N, C-alpha and C positions, 0 to 999 in steps of 0.2 A: 369800589371794590374793580378788579379786576377782571378783564373779559379772558373768555375762554377762546382759543386760538380759531375755534369754529365760528364765536362771534366774531373776532378779526376780518376771517377770510369776508363774513357777510357784509361786515363795514368797507375794507377795501373795494368788495362787488361796488355796494351799496354809492360812495366817492365813484367809483371809473362811470357810472351813471352818469351821477352828478357834474362830471368834469364835461359828460358830450350836451349840455344845456349850456356849455360857454362856450361862445363863438369869439372868434378877431373880429371887431368890426368890418376888417379891410376884408374877408375872403370868408364865404356861405360852407366852413366846414369845422366842427368842435374843434376844439385843442387838443384831445383825447386823438384824435383818427387825425389831424394833423402830423400827429408827433411830439408834440411840444412838452408834454407831459414825460417825464425820463424816471421819474419812482414816485409810489406813493407807500409808504410804514404807515400803520396804526400798532402804535402802543396801547401794551396792556391795559394800561389807566383811560383809555380811549381818543387819547390826544395823536391827531395826524398830522402827519409834514407830508408837505405832495413838494417834489423837486421839478421844476417845470423850466421852460424855458421860450423866448421869445423870436419871432422869425427873425428877428435884427435886433441891435443894439438900441436900436433908432425907431424902433415900433411904435407907431402914433399912440398902444392900447397899455404903453407900457404903464402908464398912470394910475389903472383903471381893472384893466384884465386881473393880475395877481389877487388885486382886492375881491373881485366877483368870486374868483377859485374859493377865495377864502372864506367867506360868503358859504356860499352853494356847500361849500365840507361840515361848514359850523352846524348847517340847516339837519344836517343830517342823526335822527337820535341815533343815541349811544356816543358818539363823536363829545368829546369835553372841553377839546383844545384844537385849534388847526392853526397847524405855521404853511407855507410859502414861502418856498425855498426858490431865488430865480439866480439860474446859470447860464453862462453863457458858454460855458466847457464839457462836451464839446457843441459846437454850433452847430445850429440845426439848418437841415439841408431839405429840400424834398424827397430822400431816398429817403426819410423817416414816416412819408407819410402812409397809412394804409393804403389797400386797395384800391378801399369804398372810397378816400378821398380823392385817389387821384381820378378813379372813375366820375366824381360828383366833380372836377378841375376841367374834366378832358386832356387828361394827362395819358389816356393809355394809348 
């Protein structure tokens, strides 16, 4: 069964909320507010693809964070599959953080 565009938008919003529960263990801000999420796509079949990066290619969380993101997304009702693509282009930098993240880290 294919999702309606309204259902896909609901799932996308739920994905973003789930991403706000994933944290880089070295930084007390979630991956969404850090600007590590480059895109979320919800397919009509319910499959979700998340494009994300890490603060650096040598990030100690590289082995665990993408899997945590995938599992949180898979747990959302209506999601039939979840795929996480880790990209480094464009590279992450602090300008990608939300204002809330900058405030949390004292960068204002």
